[in-house]
N, C-alpha and C positions, 0 to 999 in steps of 0.2 A: 175126790181127788182131781186136781187140775194137772193136766199134762200139756206143757207148751209144745207147739208144733210150728213148723214153718209152712209157707205157702208153696204153690207149684213153682213159681219163679225162682225162689231160693233153692228149692229142691233140685231143679234143673242145673243151676249153677254148681251146687255141691256135687252132683253126679258127674259133671264135666271135669271137676277138679280131681276126682278119684273114680274113674269109670269102673274099675274092678269092684268097688264097693256097691255098685248098682247092677252088677251082673254082666258087665262088659259093654263094649261099644254097640253091639247088636241091640241090647235092651235100651241103651241110651237113645239110639235112633228111634226106637219104638216110642219111648217116652216123649221125645220132641214131636213126633208125628201126632200122637194122641193129644198133646197139649196145644197144638197149633191154633185151634179155634178159641181157646179160653185164656191163653197166656197173655200177660201184659208186657209188651216189649219195653215200655217205659219203666215199668217196675224192675225188669231185669237190668236195664241200664242204671237205674238208681242204686240197686244192690251192688252192682259191679263197681260203681264209683265209691260207694260207702266201704266196701270190702278192700278196695285198693290192693288187689293181689300183685305180687311181684312179677308173676308170669302172665302172659297175655291170654288168659282163658276166654276172653271175649272173642278172640279169633276162632277158637274151637267152637264156641257157641254159635257164631255166625255161620261157620261151616256146617254144623249140624242143622241149623235152621234152613239153610239153603238146600241141603240134601233132602229135607223133609217137606219142602214146598211152601215155606213162609213167603209172604209177598215182598216185593222189592222195597217198599217203604220200611218194613220191619228190618230187613237186611241193612238198609242204609243207616238206620238208627244205631245198629250195632257197629257197623263199619266206621261210623263217626267217632268211635272211641279210639281209632287209630289202628293201622295195620303196619306195625313197625318192626316186627321180629319174625323169624322163622320159628315154628313151634310144632311139637309132636302132639298128636291127638291122644296118644297113650304111651305107656312105657313098653319097651321091648319090641317095637314094630320092626320086623325084618323086611328088607327090600321094599320100603314104602314108596308110594306115589306122593307127588307134591302138588298141592292146589295153590297156584300163584295168586289167585284172587284173595285168599284168606291167609296165605303163607303158612299153610298147615300141611304137615306130613301125615299120611293116613294109610291104613292097610289096603292092599290091592283088592281084597274082597269087597271093600266098601264102595 
């Protein structure tokens, strides 16, 4: 039996789209941290362009990458997709903080 699966890059994107399905933002941060040495940022960019989401999930991805220590050139490749909208990292965030660099609202504990 053949079971189709995605790769790490697509999995990270899917997890950002629905953090609750991945165990929440804390697990998402851990996933980005663990993937840092093996993830292809070029592949992430290619998937994001192909998926053409209506929402700016790339801003949340860039935020997560920055928070977990990705290098400046990786961040610049994601930032190159545009930082045009204010966006929430997850649903139902009460009294969030705002990161003006990525234009993302995030929980205070993060």
